[in-house]
C-alpha positions in Angstrom: 0.0 0.0 0.0 1.4 3.4 -1.1 -1.2 5.8 0.2 -1.0 9.5 -0.4 -3.4 12.4 -0.9 -3.8 14.8 -3.8 -6.0 17.9 -3.7 -9.2 17.6 -5.8 -8.8 19.7 -8.9 -10.0 19.9 -12.5 -8.0 16.8 -13.4 -9.3 14.4 -10.8 -12.7 15.9 -9.8 -14.8 13.8 -12.1 -13.1 10.6 -10.9 -13.6 11.6 -7.3 -17.3 12.2 -7.9 -17.6 8.5 -9.1 -16.5 7.2 -5.6 -19.3 5.5 -3.8 -20.0 4.1 -0.4 -20.8 0.4 0.1 -24.4 -0.9 0.3 -26.2 0.3 3.4 -23.7 3.1 4.0 -25.3 5.7 1.8 -26.7 7.8 4.7 -23.4 7.7 6.8 -21.5 10.2 4.7 -22.5 12.8 2.0 -21.6 11.9 -1.5 -18.5 13.4 -3.0 -20.4 15.7 -5.3 -22.1 17.3 -2.4 -18.8 17.6 -0.5 -17.2 19.3 -3.4 -20.1 21.7 -3.7 -19.6 22.6 0.0 -15.9 23.1 -0.6 -16.5 25.3 -3.6 -18.7 27.6 -1.4 -16.4 27.6 1.7 -12.7 28.0 1.3 -12.0 26.5 4.7 -12.6 23.0 3.3 -9.7 21.0 1.8 -11.1 18.1 -0.3 -8.5 15.5 -1.2 -8.4 12.2 -3.1 -6.9 9.2 -1.4 -4.6 7.3 -3.7 -2.8 4.0 -3.5 -0.1 4.6 -6.0 -1.9 6.1 -9.0 -5.3 4.5 -8.1 -8.0 6.7 -6.5 -9.4 4.6 -3.6 -11.1 7.2 -1.5 -11.9 10.8 -0.6 -11.5 13.0 2.5 -12.3 16.5 3.4 -10.9 18.5 6.3 -10.5 22.1 7.3 -9.8 24.7 10.0 -12.5 26.8 11.5 -11.6 29.9 13.5 -15.2 30.6 14.7 -14.7 27.9 17.4 -13.2 29.9 20.3 -10.7 30.2 21.7 -8.2 28.4 19.3 -10.5 27.3 16.5 -11.0 23.7 15.5 -9.5 21.3 12.9 -12.2 19.0 11.5 -11.8 15.8 9.6 -15.2 16.1 8.2 -15.4 13.3 5.6 -13.6 10.1 5.0 -14.9 7.7 2.3 -13.3 4.6 0.9 -14.9 3.5 -2.4 -17.0 0.4 -2.1 -14.7 -1.5 -4.4 -11.7 -1.0 -2.0 -13.4 -1.5 1.3 -12.2 -4.4 3.5 -8.6 -4.1 2.5 -7.3 -1.8 5.3 -7.5 1.4 3.4 -9.7 3.1 6.0 -7.2 2.5 8.8 -4.2 3.5 6.8 -6.0 6.6 5.3 -7.0 7.7 8.8 -3.4 7.2 10.1 -2.1 9.3 7.2 -4.7 12.0 7.5 -4.2 12.5 11.2 -0.5 12.9 10.6 -1.2 15.4 7.8 -3.7 17.4 9.9 -1.4 17.5 12.9 1.5 18.7 10.7 -0.4 21.1 8.6 -2.3 22.8 11.4 -0.1 22.2 14.4 -3.3 21.5 16.3 -3.8 20.0 19.8 -7.2 18.4 18.9 -8.9 17.0 15.8 -12.7 16.9 15.6 -15.1 14.8 13.6 -18.7 13.9 13.7 -20.6 10.7 12.9 -24.1 9.4 12.6 -24.9 7.4 15.6 -25.7 4.2 13.7 -22.3 4.2 12.1 -20.8 1.8 14.6 -18.0 0.6 12.2 -16.7 4.1 11.8 -17.0 4.8 15.6 -14.9 1.7 16.3 -12.2 2.8 13.9 -12.0 6.3 15.3 -12.0 5.0 18.8 -9.1 2.7 17.9 -7.1 5.9 17.1 -8.0 7.6 20.3 -11.1 9.6 19.4 -13.7 9.9 22.1 -17.2 11.3 22.1 -17.3 14.6 23.8 -21.0 15.0 24.4 -21.5 17.6 21.7 -23.7 17.4 18.6 -22.9 19.2 15.4 -25.2 21.3 13.3 -26.6 18.2 11.6 -27.2 16.5 15.0 -24.3 14.1 14.5 -22.3 13.0 17.5 -18.9 14.8 17.8 -15.7 13.0 18.6 -12.4 14.6 19.5 -8.8 13.3 19.4 -6.5 14.9 22.0 -3.0 15.0 20.4 0.1 14.7 22.6 2.0 17.9 23.2 4.5 18.9 20.6 8.1 18.9 21.7 
């Protein structure tokens, strides 16, 4: 596995839009087209394709939002592994890679995300990496999870 991310741009946008969730997962994450529409209207979002070598296997979207006081919040808002690549460890490795990227890019102490309550598979994955529910709900009434990062040296 040679995972890396590439920003979504005119060259890979249409391929990214073709990425789909597995059966029964459709209501757990917005489709890529909707995500890109959000990113087009809000420059805080960073949509990226997740690649294994030259093969697009997934999509993620993250961003930094200053309106959360006092220090703002870094959100890993979307993570989708295409239905054809699920069950091969891509979700775990993509999450590991993305957490490193967000920590390095933003120098943050916490990373936030939110999930639909019924998405137990995602909750278990995030908990494996140290995310915990913090009792909050986001604007879509999804449960918020936070990862406390170790202090930087």
